[in-house]
C-alpha positions, 0 to 999 in steps of 0.5 A: 280714905287712908287707914293708919295704924300706930304701934308703940312699944312694938315688941317685947321678945322674950326667951328665957324669962325671969320675973324679978320684983321691981322697985317702983322708984327705979323702974324705967317708965317705958319698960313699966308701961310695956310690962306688968306693973309689979314685975321687971322682966330681964333675960339675955334673950329679951329685946324691947324696941320702943322706936324712940331713938330713930327719925323717919318722917316720910312714908317712903320705904327706907331703913332706920337705925333704932336702939335694937338695930336696923328696921325697914319701914315702908308706907310707915314713919315714926310719928310724933303728932298728938294723934299718934298714940304712944308710950313716950314721944314716938310710935310707928304709923303705918298706912295702906299696905305698909310694913315694918321689918326687922333687918337683923336677927334676934339670936336665941329665938322668942317665946312671945311678942307683945305689940301695943297698937291703936288707930290714928286720930279719927281714921277707920278700923284697920287690920294687921298681922305679925310675921316671923322669919327663921332664915334671915328674911328669906321666907316668912310665916304668919304668927297667930291671927289677924288683929283688928285695930278699932280704938284710939286707946293703946291695946296690947296683943301678945303672940305666942311664938316659941321658936329657937335660933335666929328670928326676925319679925315683920308687921304687915 
């Protein structure tokens, strides 16, 4: 049996974060879904990837250009089926021992990383981890605990990173 893991709104990175009251009628739905409903987060260090801008329909390893930069998806694709859990029209679907890797650095570090995750359709439970690199992907370190995904309902997990300088992240 293939275990499939979905990621939607993979990742809100934040550095110096400031909460500003939001005007609901002007709120970007994708940002509002990824954040608390009563705040809109803005900062020069903030980065949000929702996987809406790219196209990748096969599991074969390949780079895909997304709104934040180039990502390498191996045993992963950008899913659009009704069984893909998503906030928007797409999410990342990972199978087997797949990885989703930033191929660019985010300057000024990161305080937290938020990942929304759910299982695909009737697939079984799966586990995954967040990894970070501070040297452009030469070496990686695990962040936090291994996450178990057992529900078809999107759930948010927040990782505390608190790193300065250039960072990049990978889901395994």
